[in-house]
C-alpha positions as CSV (number, residue, x, y, z in Angstrom):
1,M,-0.2,0.1,0.0
2,S,1.6,3.5,-0.9
3,K,1.9,6.2,1.4
4,I,-1.1,8.2,-0.2
5,Q,-3.6,5.0,-0.2
6,S,-2.6,4.8,3.6
7,I,-3.4,8.4,4.3
8,K,-6.5,8.2,2.5
9,L,-7.6,5.0,4.4
10,M,-6.7,6.7,7.8
11,F,-8.8,9.7,6.6
12,V,-12.0,7.5,5.6
13,T,-11.3,5.7,8.9
14,G,-11.2,8.9,11.1
15,L,-14.1,10.2,9.2
16,F,-16.2,7.2,9.8
17,A,-15.5,7.4,13.6
18,A,-16.4,11.2,13.7
19,V,-19.9,10.2,12.0
20,S,-20.4,7.5,14.4
21,I,-19.8,9.7,17.4
22,L,-21.9,12.6,16.2
23,S,-24.8,10.0,15.4
24,I,-24.7,8.6,19.1
25,A,-24.3,12.1,20.7
26,M,-27.3,13.4,18.6
27,S,-29.6,10.3,18.9
28,P,-32.9,11.2,20.8
29,S,-32.1,9.2,23.9
30,A,-29.0,11.6,24.4
31,L,-31.1,14.8,24.2
32,A,-31.4,16.8,27.2
33,V,-34.3,18.0,28.8
34,S,-35.5,21.5,28.0
35,C,-37.5,22.2,31.3
36,S,-37.2,21.9,34.9
37,G,-39.1,22.0,38.1
38,N,-42.5,24.3,37.8
39,G,-41.1,25.2,34.4
40,C,-42.3,21.9,33.1
41,N,-46.0,22.6,34.0
42,G,-48.3,22.7,31.2
43,T,-45.4,21.5,28.6
44,N,-45.4,18.6,26.3
45,P,-43.5,15.6,27.9
46,Y,-42.5,14.5,24.3
47,T,-41.0,17.5,22.9
48,T,-39.4,18.6,26.4
49,G,-37.4,15.1,26.5
50,C,-39.1,14.4,29.8
51,S,-40.6,11.2,28.5
52,Q,-37.3,9.5,27.7
53,N,-37.1,7.8,31.0
54,A,-40.7,7.8,31.9
55,F,-42.5,5.0,33.1
56,L,-46.1,3.9,33.7
57,V,-47.5,4.5,37.3
58,A,-50.8,3.3,37.2
59,R,-53.6,2.1,34.6
60,Y,-57.3,2.8,35.2
61,Y,-60.3,1.8,33.3
62,F,-63.2,3.9,32.3
63,A,-66.7,3.4,33.6
64,D,-69.9,4.1,31.7
65,A,-71.2,7.3,32.6
66,R,-74.8,6.0,32.1
67,N,-74.6,3.2,34.5
68,G,-71.0,3.3,36.2
69,V,-70.1,-0.1,34.8
70,Y,-66.5,-0.6,33.8
71,F,-65.4,-1.2,30.5
72,I,-63.7,-4.6,29.6
73,Y,-62.3,-5.8,26.1
74,P,-62.9,-5.1,23.5
75,N,-63.7,-1.6,24.6
76,D,-60.3,-1.4,26.7
77,I,-60.6,2.3,27.3
78,E,-57.7,3.1,29.8
79,L,-56.2,6.2,31.5
80,D,-52.3,5.4,31.8
81,V,-50.4,7.7,34.3
82,Y,-46.6,8.3,33.7
83,Y,-44.0,9.7,35.8
84,S,-40.5,11.1,34.2
85,R,-37.6,10.5,36.5
86,S,-35.5,13.1,34.7
87,C,-37.9,15.9,35.1
88,G,-40.2,14.8,38.2
89,T,-43.4,15.3,36.2
90,N,-46.5,13.3,35.7
91,W,-48.9,13.2,32.8
92,T,-52.0,10.9,31.4
93,R,-52.6,9.2,28.3
94,V,-56.1,8.1,27.3
95,T,-55.8,5.1,24.9
96,K,-58.9,6.1,22.7
97,N,-62.1,7.8,22.9
98,P,-64.7,5.6,20.9
99,Y,-67.2,8.3,20.7
100,G,-65.2,10.9,18.7
101,G,-65.8,14.1,20.9
102,N,-63.8,15.9,23.4
103,T,-61.4,13.9,25.8
104,R,-60.7,15.7,29.1
105,K,-57.7,15.1,31.0
106,V,-57.1,16.4,34.6
107,V,-54.0,16.2,36.4
108,S,-53.5,18.1,39.8
109,L,-51.4,18.2,43.0
110,A,-53.4,16.5,45.9
111,N,-52.0,19.1,48.3
112,A,-52.0,22.1,46.6
113,P,-55.4,23.5,45.4
114,G,-55.5,25.5,42.2
115,T,-52.5,23.7,40.8
116,T,-54.5,21.8,38.1
117,L,-54.0,21.2,34.4
118,I,-56.9,20.4,32.3
119,E,-56.4,19.4,28.5
120,N,-59.1,18.8,26.0
121,D,-58.6,16.9,22.7
122,Y,-60.9,16.0,20.1
123,G,-61.3,12.8,18.1
124,Y,-61.2,9.2,18.3
125,S,-57.4,8.6,18.7
126,A,-55.2,8.3,21.9
127,S,-54.1,11.6,23.7
128,Y,-52.0,12.9,26.3
129,S,-52.1,15.5,28.8
130,T,-49.6,18.1,29.6
131,Q,-47.3,17.5,32.4
132,L,-47.4,18.6,36.0
133,Y,-44.4,18.7,38.4
134,A,-44.8,16.4,41.2
135,P,-41.6,15.3,42.1
136,G,-40.6,12.1,44.1
137,S,-43.6,11.3,46.5
138,T,-45.7,14.3,45.7
139,R,-49.6,13.2,45.7
140,I,-51.5,13.8,42.4
141,L,-55.1,13.4,41.4
142,V,-56.0,12.2,37.9
143,S,-59.3,11.9,36.3
144,S,-60.6,11.9,32.6
145,Y,-63.9,12.3,30.9
146,L,-64.9,11.0,27.5
147,Y,-67.4,12.9,25.4
148,D,-69.6,12.0,22.2
149,T,-69.5,14.4,19.4
150,A,-73.0,15.7,20.6
151,G,-71.2,16.8,24.0
152,N,-72.7,14.0,25.9
153,A,-70.5,12.6,28.7
154,R,-70.0,8.7,27.9
155,A,-67.2,7.5,30.4
156,Y,-65.1,8.7,33.0
157,V,-62.2,8.0,35.5
158,L,-63.0,9.9,38.7
159,A,-60.0,11.3,40.5
160,K,-57.7,8.7,41.6
161,I,-55.0,9.7,44.2
162,L,-51.5,8.6,43.4
């Protein structure tokens, strides 16, 4: 191998290593969170990076608003509650709204009246609430209501304390 070929090979190898390092450094799992403390309140857990190391805290099933009977498969409408270790925040996810109307999600601090986030999304698909700063063992309340396209309440999960 000539000296020029050897230099070209070292350059290509070095360039490949640099691109590999940049790819790892810029991967979604390596992104830093963009909020902290109460500054996370009302923000999107996915765009802030808080969802990176989040885990499911609890899962609740909706009850029929007409008779209080809980839904079971195939309706499997669920309210999931998540906690982010990196941001100290909680948020909820409703798996679907089979009625196509408003999906109202409420997250609040159990010991701080007035610290409540309410989010409404419309349609049939899954939806997420914004996040609320509630670090460590801070207790929260969660609830959700599903409405049909005419605005009638069809299903609910009443305030659950975590």
